[in-house]
N, C-alpha and C positions, 0 to 999 in steps of 0.2 A: 367369925362366920365359918360355917362348916363347909367342907369340900362339896362341890356339886358338879354335875355335868351340864354343859352348854353347847350350843352349836358353835362352830369356829367363828371367831370375831377378830376384827382388827384391834379391838381393845387389848388383846393379849400379845400384840406384836413383839414387844421387847423381850418378854419371858420366853416366847416361842423361839425367837432367834437365839437366845441364850441356850436353849435346849439343843439347838443344832450345833452350836459351838462346843457343847459338852461331848458331842460324838465325833469331833474331828480326828481324834486319835484312832478311832475304830472303824470309821467309814471314810474311804477316800473321797467320796463325792460331797462330804459335808461342807467344805469350803466353797465349792461351786454352788451348792444349794443355798447357803447363807447369802451369797452375793446376789443370786437370782431373786430370792425372797425379799431381800432388803430393797431391791429395785422396784418390785411390784407386789407387795404383801397383800394389798387389797384384791388384786387379781387372783392370787393364790387362795385366799379365803373364798372368793366367789367360786373358784373351781371346786373346792371342797364341798361347798354347799350345793352345787349342782350335781354332784355325783349320785345323789339319790334319785334323780330324774331318769327313768329308763330311756327316754328319748335322747338324753345327752350322754349316755354311757359310751365310753370309748369301745371300739371293737375288741372283743375278747375279755372285757371287764364287766363284772356284775354290778348292778346298781347297789350302792351302799350309802348308808347314812352315818355320818361321822360326828362324834361328840368329843369335846375336850374336857378333861378333868381340871378344875380350877380350885385352888386352895389359897387363901390369903391374897387373892388378886393375881396369882401366878399360875402360868400354864404348868401342869404336872405331867400330863400324858394324854393319849388319845385312844379312843375305841371306835371301831367301825363295825357296823352291823350290815351284813349282806342280805338283801331282800329275798333273793332266790338263789338257786344252786345251779352250777354247771359241773362238769366232770372234776375240775380242779377243786372247787369248793366241797363237793361231795366226798372226794377222796382225801385231800391233803389240807386244804385251806380252812374249811369250817365256816360257819355263819358269822362268828365273832372273832375279831382280831384286836389286840390291845398292845400298848407300849407305854412304859413309864420312862421319863427322861432319866439319864444315868444318876444325877445328883439326888434323885428322890426315890431311888429303889431301896428295897428292904425296909420300908416304913409303913407297909400295909396298904399302899395306894393301889397295887395290882389287884388285890382282893376286893378293894372298894370299887375300883372302876368297873370290874366285871359285875359285881353285885348291882351297881347302879344302872348298868346297861340292860340287864335282863328284863325289867319292866318295859323298856322301849321295844325290845325284840317281841315281847308279847303283844304290845300295841300294834306292831306291824303285821300281826296275824300268825306269827310263828308259834307253834305249840311245843316244839322240841328244837334245840340248837346243838350243832356239832361244833366243838372247840378242840383245836389241836395244838400240840406243842412238840418241840424237839424232844427226843428221848432223854437227852442229857440236860435239859432245862428243868432242873429240880424246882426252882422257884415258880415257874409257870405251872408245873404239875400241881404244886401245893395250892396255888391260886384257884385253879379249876376245881380241884377236889373240895376246897373250902366253900365253893359256891354250888356244891351238889353234883359236880361232874362225876359220871359213872364211866369208868374205863371200859372201852369196847375191845380194841386191839391195836397193835402197832403195825404201821405200814411203811414199806420202803418209799422214799420220796426221791424221784429222779432229780439229780443235781444237788441234793442236800447231803450233808456230811453224816447225818444220823437219821434214824427212822422217826416218823411222826406218830405220836401217841394220840389216839382218837378218844374223845370223851363226849358223852351226851348229857345234856341238862334238860329235863322235862320242865316246861313252863306251865304252872298251874293255870287253870282258866281264870281270867281276870275277875276279881271280886268287884264289888261296888267301889269305884275309884273316887278318890278325892285328893285334894292337895295334901292332906295329912298322910295319905298312903305313900307319897313320894318324899315327904319331908318338906319343910317350909322353903327350901331353896329351889323348888321346881315350880 
């Protein structure tokens, strides 16, 4: 089975929790997150699914739709598509954010997850998306450029160690869509 995007699901609980364990050496909160998620993974998934509803958005947070990249029945990474913009999204955050679990990096999944997310952004009515990355994140820079990102400029990001590189991807108007346009896994 080819890799595909899906909405968050309890079906991928074990591999998602494994991805959290992979970050324990780099994120101090990883152990706490794993314990909390283990206790109520269904509630966590429900929260992720509700983030796209503007009525349920937390103060200061933009509505976003989250997808998980799955390959071979395993959680590989996540992508979030923000529906609208505020000052943070417009300047630093961008419309799309993505992350690949540490054990699966440098295997082409970053380029794939962004490529698969772009049609969903188009379906949300976005005609152009801003995607940013840290200036020193060469891998993310290559992922964005491989998906048609055009560099605009670098901007200082308060509280961040490096500047943010800003890229735009124009989303072509949707052609006649069919299941074949997205691959058989959608």
